[in-house]
C-alpha positions, 0 to 999 in steps of 0.5 A, spaced: 522 464 476 524 457 475 531 459 473 532 463 479 529 457 483 535 453 480 540 457 482 538 458 489 538 451 490 545 450 489 547 456 493 543 453 499 547 447 499 554 452 499 551 456 505 547 451 509 552 450 514 553 458 515 545 458 516 545 454 522 549 458 526 545 465 525 540 468 530 532 467 528 532 475 526 538 475 522 539 474 514 544 472 509 545 476 503 548 473 497 548 478 491 540 480 491 538 474 494 536 473 502 535 467 506 529 467 511 528 463 516 520 461 516 516 454 516 513 453 509 506 450 509 506 445 503 498 446 503 498 454 503 495 457 497 500 463 497 506 462 493 509 469 494 509 476 496 511 482 491 513 488 494 514 495 491 519 500 493 517 507 491 524 510 491 525 517 492 521 522 487 526 524 482 531 518 483 528 513 478 529 508 483 522 504 483 524 497 484 520 490 485 522 485 490 519 478 491 518 473 497 518 466 495 515 462 500 516 455 497 524 456 497 524 461 503 528 466 499 527 474 498 529 477 492 531 484 491 530 488 484 527 482 480 524 487 474 531 488 470 533 481 470 526 479 467 526 485 463 533 487 460 531 491 454 526 496 458 529 503 458 529 506 465 526 500 468 520 501 472 521 508 473 519 514 478 515 513 484 512 506 485 505 508 488 501 501 488 501 494 486 495 489 485 494 482 482 488 481 478 487 474 474 494 473 471 497 480 471 501 484 476 499 491 476 504 497 478 502 504 479 508 508 477 506 515 480 511 520 477 512 516 471 505 517 469 504 510 467 501 503 469 506 497 468 502 491 467 506 484 468 505 477 468 504 475 475 508 469 475 514 471 471 514 478 472 515 479 464 512 486 462 506 485 458 504 493 457 505 500 459 499 504 460 499 511 460 495 515 466 497 522 468 500 522 476 496 515 477 496 513 484 492 507 486 488 501 483 482 497 484 478 492 480 471 490 478 469 484 474 473 485 467 475 492 469 481 496 473 480 503 476 486 508 477 485 514 481 489 520 478 491 527 480 491 529 473 495 535 473 503 534 474 506 534 481 505 541 483 503 544 490 497 549 487 491 552 490 488 552 483 490 544 482 484 541 478 479 536 480 482 529 479 479 523 476 478 515 475 480 512 469 477 505 467 481 500 463 479 494 460 483 488 463 483 484 456 485 489 451 489 494 457 486 500 454 483 506 457 475 506 456 472 511 460 474 516 465 470 520 471 471 526 474 472 526 482 474 530 488 481 533 488 487 529 488 484 522 489 488 517 493 485 510 495 479 507 492 475 501 494 469 497 491 463 496 495 457 493 491 455 497 485 459 503 487 466 505 487 468 509 493 474 514 492 478 518 498 479 525 496 485 528 499 486 535 496 493 535 497 496 539 492 491 545 494 494 546 501 492 549 506 485 548 502 485 540 502 479 536 500 474 532 505 470 528 501 469 521 499 466 520 492 461 515 490 461 513 483 456 508 480 459 503 475 452 503 471 453 510 468 460 511 471 459 517 474 460 521 480 453 520 484 455 524 490 460 526 495 460 524 502 464 529 507 468 525 512 475 529 514 480 533 512 486 530 507 483 523 506 488 518 504 486 510 506 480 507 505 478 500 506 472 495 506 470 490 512 467 484 511 460 487 514 460 492 509 463 498 513 468 503 510 474 505 514 477 512 512 483 515 514 485 523 514 491 526 514 489 532 517 493 538 516 499 536 520 497 540 526 498 547 522 496 552 526 496 557 520 491 553 516 484 556 515 481 550 518 485 551 525 490 545 527 486 538 525 490 532 527 490 525 523 484 521 524 480 515 522 472 514 520 467 509 519 462 509 514 456 505 514 449 505 511 444 510 513 438 506 517 433 505 511 437 508 506 442 505 501 447 511 502 453 511 506 454 516 512 459 517 517 457 513 523 463 513 527 470 518 529 475 513 532 479 519 534 486 515 533 491 517 528 492 513 522 497 513 516 496 506 514 492 500 515 490 493 514 484 489 515 484 481 517 478 478 520 475 482 525 482 486 527 484 493 523 491 493 524 494 500 523 500 504 524 501 512 525 507 517 524 503 523 527 507 529 525 507 535 529 508 542 525 510 546 532 515 541 535 517 538 528 517 531 531 513 524 529 510 520 534 510 513 532 504 508 534 502 501 532 495 499 534 489 494 533 482 496 532 476 491 533 472 492 527 465 489 530 466 494 536 470 499 533 474 499 540 482 500 540 484 493 543 491 494 543 496 500 542 502 496 540 501 490 536 509 489 536 510 486 543 517 484 543 520 491 543 523 491 536 518 497 534 524 501 537 528 499 531 523 501 526 525 509 524 519 510 519 514 505 518 511 505 511 507 499 509 503 494 512 500 487 510 497 481 513 498 474 510 491 472 509 492 465 511 497 465 517 496 472 520 503 474 520 504 482 520 509 485 515 511 492 516 516 496 512 521 501 514 523 507 509 528 509 514 531 516 512 527 515 505 534 515 501 537 509 503 536 501 503 529 500 507 527 493 511 521 488 511 520 485 518 515 479 519 511 478 525 507 473 528 500 474 530 503 475 537 507 480 535 514 477 535 519 478 530 520 472 526 525 475 521 527 481 517 530 483 510 533 488 506 529 491 501 530 497 496 529 504 497 522 506 501 519 499 501 511 500 501 506 496 497 505 489 498 501 484 494 500 476 495 501 471 489 497 465 489 499 458 487 
């Protein structure tokens, strides 16, 4: 990144007078570099944030952006420059991004691979082939990747999914465990891996379980019935799990009837070492992020009858399990977001990042809000901006 930072320093000198006349929420585009207005804390332990743009399925337009907190710049599509000899670049549909140790892992769903990069330079280290991979998490010296296993196809007979185990030193697949149908997000809690199963390819016969995989023997120990068409799963600092279901989009022709999106809480049964559903929050949830005692969520709840989406932004207190805000954006700029598609909270400042996929086929945006919900700045991204991870210094 040193090479880019040097060129940006020169650019800054040329356009500094222009910046002084800009409104706070405006940005200037210089090629694929955008200048942001933000106060940089020299004592921060966070160097930057990577953002993966999914790209529309079949378009081979997954791209990687980087927000450099030190320079105050946002760089779009950095992967081709760092890896000029890689054919087809990142590939088709980026579905997750995480950092573990000194490596950056990008899940490229329809290209059936995990791209492993050097977290500081963005240079490719290796490509790991995993069919229809979805999300990634880590424990000790291993990475775990959820997989639909089969190709991209709606099929009531779609097979069970799996979680692949990868050695983070050799970057080789060393094991695999069968879980529920079309597994999505996963979370590590203690000696177990919890996997949210969607059954999304088996519409209208969705899955409704969380698979519990024990690490010692790497086998599925049980399945917890939670809700229809599960997607997100997060662990809070109190040892509870928060699991979202997409329902069936109010499909009245479904054998289950009309089932809306919902949010569930799993906690240990009193006197036992097993998780059960303890609470149903009764709020729709498309995506969520936990910071402190607050769970931030947004939802675009689709009604199959009206063919309309209702957009909501809320905060839930994870201790009381109560909704404390029905809109964490307080300055009215949520009206400018057409399709929220990603959310992340800066671990130090509490700043809220929300991406907008717009119409799914054109340039999206990333908006930064302070913890009071007022927008600080906004930049242009690639197509369908979705997944974010922070790089430490």
